[in-house]
VOGU-3710 file (C-alpha; in Angstrom, 3 decimals, decimal comma):
1> mtnmcgifgi> 90,142/99,048/153,000  90,570/101,864/154,621  92,567/102,926/157,839  92,973/106,537/158,056  94,344/106,753/161,760  97,420/107,802/163,888  100,506/105,373/164,004  103,266/105,212/166,711  105,629/103,238/168,180  108,913/102,570/169,801
11> vnvnntsfiq> 111,928/101,075/169,318  114,045/100,461/172,508  117,915/99,337/170,771  119,152/98,462/174,060  117,204/95,311/174,215  117,176/94,714/177,721  114,886/98,205/177,842  110,990/96,533/178,054  108,281/98,283/176,608  105,952/99,469/178,716
21> setlcqmgdi> 102,170/99,184/177,755  100,950/102,252/179,762  103,229/104,457/177,274  101,826/102,759/174,235  97,872/103,724/175,993  99,314/107,624/176,437  100,621/107,600/172,843  97,735/106,725/171,128  95,173/108,407/173,474  96,699/112,138/172,837
31> ikhrgpddag> 95,848/111,449/169,413  92,444/109,269/169,819  90,973/112,547/167,610  92,810/111,209/164,313  90,597/107,549/165,236  87,990/107,199/167,791  86,912/103,682/166,190  89,334/101,584/166,912  92,760/100,909/168,957  95,398/98,415/168,601
41> ffiernvglg> 99,296/97,572/169,565  101,698/95,476/169,914  105,035/94,685/172,834  107,276/92,978/172,126  109,814/93,175/174,945  112,250/96,423/173,535  109,592/96,697/170,397  105,883/98,483/170,844  103,780/99,399/167,696  100,242/101,019/168,235
51> mrrlsiidls> 97,534/102,631/166,264  94,105/104,548/166,479  91,577/104,253/163,375  88,805/105,763/161,993  86,781/103,051/159,731  86,042/104,001/156,696  86,244/100,434/154,432  85,538/96,943/155,899  84,193/98,580/159,122  84,258/95,188/160,976
61> gghqpifner> 87,661/94,178/159,659  90,977/96,055/159,290  91,823/95,427/163,047  95,590/96,537/163,277  98,494/95,848/164,127  98,452/93,350/160,984  100,919/90,293/160,516  102,217/87,693/157,819  101,530/84,174/158,262  104,253/83,238/160,206
71> etlctvfnge> 103,690/86,685/162,535  107,033/87,287/161,683  106,289/90,663/160,533  104,096/93,342/162,263  102,511/96,557/160,613  100,867/99,712/161,555  99,376/101,621/159,024  97,797/104,976/158,200  96,737/105,717/155,003  95,014/103,930/151,969
81> iynylelrkd> 95,999/101,889/149,453  94,059/102,795/146,006  95,259/99,658/144,029  95,640/97,023/146,945  93,143/94,682/144,872  95,548/94,276/142,215  98,558/94,213/144,400  96,552/91,482/146,028  95,619/89,525/142,969  99,318/89,605/141,903
91> lqerghhfqt> 100,522/88,449/145,549  98,299/85,593/145,768  99,710/84,052/142,266  103,238/84,353/143,632  102,091/82,352/146,717  101,039/84,536/149,639  98,305/83,761/152,053  95,460/86,583/153,227  93,462/85,916/156,503  91,605/89,736/156,027
101> ssdtevivha> 90,201/91,687/153,141  92,146/95,039/154,453  94,883/96,977/151,896  97,240/96,766/155,428  97,384/93,645/155,248  98,863/94,487/151,130  101,771/96,227/152,819  102,723/93,355/155,025  102,860/90,700/151,856  104,644/93,439/149,477
111> yeewgddcpk> 107,394/94,017/151,599  107,949/89,858/152,491  107,797/90,230/148,542  109,692/93,322/147,039  111,784/94,374/150,698  112,556/97,965/150,743  111,485/98,353/147,210  107,438/98,047/148,363  106,474/101,326/148,711  107,215/101,862/144,959
121> klrgmfafai> 104,143/99,262/144,438  101,827/101,208/145,914  99,219/103,876/144,805  97,823/106,028/147,551  98,429/108,044/150,294  100,016/106,372/153,590  102,601/106,362/156,767  103,184/102,941/157,500  105,870/100,907/160,595  106,489/97,236/160,129
131> wdkekerlfi> 108,749/95,198/162,509  110,702/92,971/160,941  110,916/89,868/164,129  113,687/87,645/162,581  115,739/90,406/161,536  114,941/93,021/164,436  114,607/95,805/162,017  112,093/98,778/161,810  110,893/99,966/157,865  109,244/102,872/157,552
141> ardrigkkpl> 107,479/104,700/154,685  105,615/107,806/153,703  103,991/108,619/150,692  105,949/109,784/147,659  103,444/113,414/147,959  103,680/113,642/151,586  99,537/113,511/152,255  100,340/111,418/155,460  102,749/112,794/158,238  105,354/111,250/159,553
151> yyyqdgqkli> 108,001/112,143/163,104  110,610/110,653/164,924  113,189/110,831/167,357  116,346/108,783/167,822  119,242/109,615/170,725  121,105/106,233/169,984  119,001/104,465/172,502  115,806/104,565/171,244  113,947/105,416/167,841  109,937/106,793/168,615
161> fgseiksilq> 107,464/107,559/165,610  104,155/109,111/165,606  101,533/110,413/163,129  101,802/113,668/165,400  104,737/115,044/167,667  102,488/114,958/170,608  102,059/111,007/170,278  106,196/110,991/170,640  106,138/113,978/173,504  104,222/110,973/175,565
171> aekipcklna> 106,423/108,749/175,272  109,874/110,712/176,231  110,100/114,298/177,974  111,757/115,809/175,549  112,720/119,454/176,508  111,358/121,967/173,781  114,384/123,366/172,941  114,143/125,805/169,421  117,254/125,808/167,058  117,492/129,497/165,834
181> qildtfltlg> 117,988/129,140/162,466  114,600/127,075/162,383  113,196/129,866/163,994  114,551/132,339/161,405  113,198/129,833/158,464  109,602/129,959/160,056  109,732/133,654/160,122  110,881/133,566/156,474  108,397/131,430/155,506  105,031/130,618/157,796
191> yvpapytmfn> 106,200/126,505/158,243  109,303/124,477/158,651  110,472/122,327/155,467  111,394/118,582/156,180  113,240/116,998/157,623  113,379/119,464/160,379  110,593/120,777/162,826  110,237/123,586/165,618  111,161/120,558/167,941  115,058/120,200/168,116
201> gifklpaght> 115,643/116,728/167,608  112,323/115,526/166,313  112,066/115,021/162,738  109,693/115,101/159,801  110,679/111,797/158,062  110,760/113,477/153,965  107,965/112,492/151,510  108,647/110,129/149,360  111,227/108,454/151,581  112,106/105,538/153,685
211> ltldngncri> 113,315/104,947/157,490  115,253/101,828/158,368  116,525/100,986/162,155  119,261/98,006/161,556  121,656/96,833/164,378  121,027/100,399/166,130  121,698/102,319/162,821  119,027/104,761/161,619  118,937/104,762/157,680  117,041/107,251/155,134
221> sqywdleykt> 116,645/106,422/151,706  114,509/108,300/149,251  112,576/105,767/147,068  110,631/108,404/144,487  111,369/111,524/143,068  109,686/114,530/140,284  111,485/114,417/137,224  110,366/117,377/134,855  110,658/116,079/131,143  108,547/116,681/127,965
231> gsavtladyr> 105,820/114,075/127,296  105,052/111,598/124,224  102,101/113,977/123,565  102,386/115,901/120,851  99,094/118,294/120,207  97,401/120,602/122,649  94,285/118,122/122,087  96,742/114,848/123,183  97,337/116,306/126,372  94,520/117,553/126,996
241> eqlrhllees> 92,943/113,703/126,782  95,139/112,675/128,678  94,990/114,646/131,572  90,818/114,479/131,616  91,223/110,550/131,575  93,861/110,613/134,812  91,738/113,164/136,802  88,739/110,799/136,551  90,928/107,461/136,923  92,159/109,643/139,920
251> vrlrlmsdvp> 88,766/110,612/141,131  86,489/107,561/140,792  89,665/105,694/142,967  88,727/107,908/145,998  85,155/107,434/145,947  85,853/103,703/147,512  84,091/104,149/150,589  81,717/102,233/153,354  80,654/105,347/155,213  79,027/108,726/153,800
261> lgaflsggid> 81,310/110,588/151,204  81,296/114,143/150,261  83,778/117,209/148,960  84,834/121,041/150,090  84,073/123,103/147,566  85,256/126,794/147,098  84,028/127,369/144,289  87,580/127,791/142,478  88,396/125,436/139,296  90,332/123,186/141,679
271> ssiivglmsr> 87,463/121,877/143,649  84,529/122,481/141,166  86,408/120,209/138,854  86,220/117,300/141,623  82,791/118,038/142,421  81,560/117,918/138,562  83,694/114,545/138,550  82,187/113,442/141,296  78,449/114,205/140,416  78,755/112,152/137,358
281> mmnqpvdtfs> 80,322/108,800/139,097  77,920/109,037/142,284  74,564/107,179/141,938  73,613/110,252/144,780  73,345/113,548/145,040  77,142/114,788/146,589  77,438/116,572/149,828  79,894/119,907/149,039  80,559/121,909/152,216  82,243/125,567/151,897
291> vgfeeselne> 82,722/128,694/154,135  82,397/132,241/153,630  83,481/135,387/155,517  81,433/138,991/155,185  84,334/140,459/154,086  82,666/140,768/150,197  86,228/141,116/148,729  86,965/137,362/150,520  84,152/135,690/150,098  83,862/132,712/147,931
301> lpfariaaqa> 80,882/131,447/148,695  78,750/133,014/145,290  80,861/131,200/143,362  80,851/127,501/145,453  77,295/128,301/144,904  77,186/128,230/141,335  78,924/125,208/141,244  76,566/123,675/143,806  73,438/124,695/141,691  75,098/123,674/137,988
311> fetrhheifv> 75,613/119,544/140,321  72,770/119,390/142,384  74,551/119,042/145,522  73,180/119,013/148,762  75,309/121,531/149,888  76,159/123,110/153,355  77,923/126,534/154,415  79,735/127,671/157,384  80,069/131,701/157,780  82,679/132,914/160,114
321> ntcspelieq> 82,883/136,029/161,277  85,464/136,425/163,983  88,185/133,863/165,638  87,972/133,327/169,240  91,386/132,612/171,334  90,349/129,338/172,476  89,569/128,696/168,441  93,028/129,543/167,950  95,039/127,805/170,311  92,949/124,729/169,645
331> ivwhldepva> 94,500/125,141/165,982  97,833/125,638/166,953  97,772/122,923/169,365  96,318/120,081/166,697  98,901/121,676/164,009  101,914/120,756/166,498  104,121/123,032/165,551  103,125/126,784/164,598  102,089/127,280/160,848  101,538/130,667/159,777
341> dpaavptylv> 98,888/129,481/157,290  95,764/130,959/157,998  93,490/128,576/155,670  94,389/126,283/158,822  91,316/127,991/160,424  88,842/127,978/157,406  89,872/124,708/156,775  89,324/123,582/160,290  86,054/125,219/160,239  84,688/123,362/157,738
351> sklarqtvkv> 86,048/120,236/158,338  83,775/120,577/161,681  80,811/121,514/159,590  81,390/118,405/157,253  82,043/116,055/160,106  78,404/116,349/161,071  77,240/114,701/157,684  80,171/112,412/156,128  83,055/110,478/157,538  85,328/111,704/153,807
361> vltgeggdel> 85,690/114,717/151,653  87,662/115,031/148,614  89,477/118,134/148,081  91,113/120,214/145,239  94,425/120,897/146,959  97,493/120,433/144,574  96,311/122,315/141,648  97,758/125,210/142,016  101,000/123,291/142,395  101,080/121,008/139,198
371> fagydyykvd> 99,106/123,896/137,285  101,321/127,005/138,360  98,131/128,546/139,544  100,003/131,232/142,201  101,211/134,793/141,439  105,015/134,432/141,604  104,719/131,590/138,948  103,884/134,730/136,411  106,207/137,687/138,291  109,180/135,561/137,623
381> rwarryqvlp> 108,017/134,856/133,909  107,948/138,908/133,879  111,438/138,951/135,595  112,862/136,289/133,204  112,505/139,073/130,351  113,391/141,585/132,860  116,510/139,987/133,470  117,909/140,125/129,833  117,786/143,939/129,035  120,887/145,719/129,969
391> tqlrqkalpa> 121,832/147,224/133,270  121,564/150,576/132,998  117,952/150,381/130,963  116,974/147,536/133,754  117,548/150,082/136,495  115,612/152,713/134,696  112,374/150,164/133,836  112,597/148,977/137,080  109,872/151,375/138,974  107,308/151,036/136,041
401> laksvntllg> 107,649/147,616/135,402  106,676/147,055/139,334  104,025/149,142/139,041  102,931/147,067/136,181  102,975/143,826/138,152  100,762/145,534/140,870  98,267/146,353/137,929  98,264/143,040/136,210  97,951/140,841/139,911  95,244/143,601/141,448
411> rdryhdrtiw> 97,258/144,169/144,042  98,950/147,052/145,566  101,314/145,121/147,771  103,213/143,596/145,208  104,991/147,141/144,567  108,113/147,306/146,603  108,441/143,473/146,938  108,806/143,425/142,965  111,926/145,721/143,211  113,971/143,945/145,292
421> ywglppesqm> 112,644/140,480/144,211  114,248/141,315/140,486  117,291/142,999/142,393  118,201/139,426/143,628  119,881/135,929/141,858  117,296/133,668/140,341  118,124/130,868/143,025  117,069/133,646/145,731  114,064/134,920/144,285  111,149/132,618/144,723
431> aawvaiftda> 112,438/132,215/148,768  112,153/136,017/148,948  109,014/136,285/147,339  107,025/134,238/149,706  108,725/135,277/152,576  106,710/136,893/155,685  109,625/139,114/156,678  112,739/140,615/154,470  116,766/140,320/155,278  115,846/144,067/156,390
441> ekeklyshel> 112,653/143,561/158,674  114,556/140,946/160,474  117,300/143,599/161,325  114,795/145,462/162,853  112,909/142,311/164,287  115,479/140,591/165,690  117,778/141,038/168,515  121,148/141,266/168,932  121,574/137,880/170,681  119,822/136,059/167,874
451> rrqlqqdqkn> 121,226/137,815/164,596  124,635/136,625/166,525  123,636/132,960/166,609  121,887/133,530/163,119  125,724/134,261/161,606  127,217/131,004/162,498  124,390/128,729/161,125  123,412/129,601/157,486  122,786/126,313/155,974  119,573/125,473/156,627
461> gagavfsrfy> 117,765/128,858/156,151  114,700/128,960/153,562  116,858/130,208/150,960  119,469/127,076/151,384  116,774/124,966/151,008  114,954/126,934/148,376  118,420/127,323/146,580  119,125/122,980/146,976  116,304/122,041/145,159  116,762/124,249/142,533
471> qrhaeqdnlh> 119,448/123,322/141,298  118,947/120,107/141,110  116,589/120,706/137,826  119,287/122,951/136,458  118,257/122,239/132,701  114,488/122,983/133,313  112,733/126,170/132,575  112,129/128,031/134,999  108,933/127,308/135,265  109,254/123,965/136,484
481> rmlyidakvw> 112,099/124,255/138,863  109,974/126,515/140,655  107,003/124,153/140,510  109,717/121,325/141,978  110,949/123,785/144,680  106,411/124,021/145,441  106,086/120,126/145,233  108,761/119,044/147,430  108,476/122,023/150,406  105,491/123,856/150,338
491> lpddllmkvd> 103,151/121,537/149,280  104,399/118,519/152,509  105,136/121,063/154,720  102,325/123,557/154,901  99,526/122,112/152,725  99,126/118,932/153,446  100,046/119,294/156,643  97,948/121,488/157,482  95,091/119,837/155,856  96,322/116,691/157,469
501> ktsmansiea> 95,542/117,552/160,592  92,753/119,804/160,751  90,976/117,524/159,233  91,620/114,557/161,370  91,388/116,970/164,254  88,078/116,700/163,412  87,908/112,739/162,856  87,312/113,101/158,836  89,685/111,910/156,209  90,329/114,419/153,232
511> rtpfldhhlf> 91,845/112,703/149,962  93,141/114,888/147,198  92,219/113,649/143,861  95,012/115,896/142,092  98,074/114,687/143,788  97,601/110,876/142,840  101,420/110,252/141,969  100,118/108,626/138,043  98,534/112,333/137,765  101,454/114,711/139,088
521> efvatippdl> 103,940/112,368/136,927  102,064/112,864/134,035  101,365/116,879/134,534  105,225/117,146/135,063  105,518/116,109/131,294  103,404/118,780/130,098  105,181/121,676/128,448  105,365/124,933/131,129  103,429/127,428/128,290  100,673/124,840/128,647
531> klngsiskfi> 100,905/125,478/132,159  101,172/129,328/132,533  100,310/130,621/128,736  101,118/134,206/128,889  99,206/135,658/131,497  96,857/132,862/131,731  97,514/130,301/134,515  96,660/126,389/134,764  96,071/126,719/131,049  95,462/123,356/130,193
541> lkevakeilp> 93,401/122,950/133,288  91,479/125,532/131,712  91,027/123,593/128,552  89,676/120,188/130,699  87,522/122,297/132,718  85,264/124,111/129,362  83,998/119,820/129,159  82,912/119,720/133,037  82,566/123,408/134,335  80,119/126,571/134,124
551> ekiinrpkqs> 81,764/129,450/132,583  81,434/131,501/135,104  83,777/129,572/137,164  86,284/129,118/134,829  86,350/132,445/133,886  86,247/133,891/137,020  89,332/136,250/138,997  91,615/134,175/140,357  90,907/134,867/144,235  93,612/132,992/147,042
561> fdvpigkwlk> 92,136/131,719/149,823  92,429/134,770/151,842  91,555/135,139/155,660  90,875/138,431/157,123  93,427/138,345/160,108  94,180/141,717/159,759  90,295/142,273/161,372  90,997/139,224/164,104  94,233/140,655/165,006  92,706/143,749/165,652
571> gslreltyql> 89,437/142,652/166,814  88,930/139,388/168,965  92,490/138,505/169,161  93,898/141,805/170,031  94,144/141,114/173,485  96,084/137,802/173,516  98,412/139,034/170,363  99,526/141,827/172,623  100,108/139,745/175,996  101,932/137,270/173,988
581> isdglivgek> 104,391/140,316/173,018  104,826/141,531/175,762  105,477/138,572/176,988  108,401/137,963/174,719  106,486/135,218/172,465  108,975/132,540/174,181  109,350/133,449/177,861  112,586/133,957/179,161  114,471/134,610/175,841  115,081/138,143/174,434
591> lfdeeyilge> 114,885/137,536/170,544  112,369/140,045/169,125  112,353/144,074/169,969  109,476/144,602/171,267  109,218/148,445/170,524  109,749/147,445/167,154  107,259/145,455/167,165  104,347/147,156/168,996  105,762/150,548/167,823  106,300/150,236/163,768
601> mwtglekdyp> 104,932/146,825/163,043  101,314/147,740/165,666  100,828/151,040/163,330  101,139/149,143/160,096  98,671/146,493/161,493  96,229/149,629/162,486  96,745/151,180/159,101  96,107/147,921/157,027  99,381/148,730/155,707  100,406/145,722/153,469
611> gyarqfwsll> 102,486/142,381/154,609  101,763/143,222/158,731  98,443/140,962/159,499  100,802/137,759/157,880  103,669/139,233/159,901  101,533/139,224/163,259  99,741/136,121/162,520  103,295/134,304/162,486  104,086/135,932/165,949  100,856/135,038/167,228
621> hlglwarrfq> 101,620/131,781/166,053  104,892/131,237/167,225  104,057/132,724/170,927  100,811/130,306/171,472  103,357/127,511/170,492  105,908/128,129/172,683  103,861/128,811/175,297  101,963/125,345/175,144  104,977/123,359/174,129  107,232/125,927/177,020
631> aqld> 109,973/126,151/174,548  113,153/127,313/175,196  116,058/128,372/172,677  118,627/125,605/172,579
//
């Protein structure tokens, strides 16, 4: 069945420009980590497709590219299709003939039968490309949630695509030019939302979208979106029963494998539910993998051990004491773009640990985004109540309310941010809450020239991106509007991209049961008060968990996947960070106020003031990425 891999290809619109096999080989070699078991290529004049394969099921079969019976359609595919057996039966009844048992071949015949609607028939995670020889047409699709990445470059003469940007760069010497607005967005969010990337001219295909190249014209179309509407269930018990059923089904589907399979286990409710269900379905102990830190307030290993013991897993742990310059440089290389998510480090390391034992892991990603697990959902709920107060009363109550937020969330760093947040209009609040640098801090950080460029283009800033998604569900409860933004932006462009790149860097496949689209669509119908019930986040999920998990895990305090980046920045990464800042971060460009960074910001880092570690982490990633890819401002 499964072909977890990397795909890539080139279509020269000018038919006289032929594809060189050496170029495709280079595109594949640089992403060999995504598929060390096999490679395959298709070249026909001006078209070339390729793949690298990590074999999971049908180990001896599944070689790609794969064709239809008449060999008029050719496909390369990264992912897994969970309903491929029922689709295969349906297609056979419609007269299609299969040569292999691979799910890749199902995609070819699904396209043959349903055309551009074929992605709607697929249940799984995928990015695939199909070349239609008769129509001289390229069709590319990415899964609904964005579990598998897909990038492309188009200049009117050619279209180049790949699972990773570095593959595209092997085919075309694209200068690494950085747009000022995209830089600002990165320093706000810590990542770049689709369709943009940090490389000017290279784009992400958004989740739930297709790309068609026909007669030299490139068209992007959306085939799926998430709808929030009240479901048919009436009682809490009804919702709980349906949720439990879909979770079990989703986990069961993801246990198909001809190679060893395990799970990442943090000891939180999400990953623990997955492991608990796996342990009931597998006929052998689950291999579980956890990462811990010496800082007791960040270390989740005690809770992971409780879950491992409860479900009698074969438990494996890695203890992280430091982060070397070599390690962070390697991670930045694999991510393709700077992604200021500190969890990339432990995810990379636990993937490396797991690869010693298994080739497939199930993970708990998606639980927070489905069931409102983050702090800012609570803050927003409180903000809604605050904003109905008369103006004068609001001003007087604000300091006390901000203090209450700190107390309720148990985090001192939220006081000033809460005051700033509640003074903004609703459509701007979410981007403000997650911002790494506030607008006031950017005024001190940015050079005059960078501020001037940013004044000329504000339409693609972080706030504008969030606002566009916020407006799409204007009739919905504010919680559902925020969950929608996270599902469309944070989830595919940070969380899932990070998990894909760091796991595939170690040639290991990560499966995400919470993000099965049937489950996702059902959860969207659950009323908001069953997700965030008063101050209880993930309420409905915790109701399901009572039948699966030890009470200690269900009732444990919420702990985000925090990483001791402040300690690393002042220790093992201090010299590297200082050097990159002294060099200007982006060499040859005067974009930042070095005096502010090495003065006020550095003092804040040394004194452990809230927020400064995350800011330096984003600057470190920016500097390492710019140095590796020789970036310049456009």
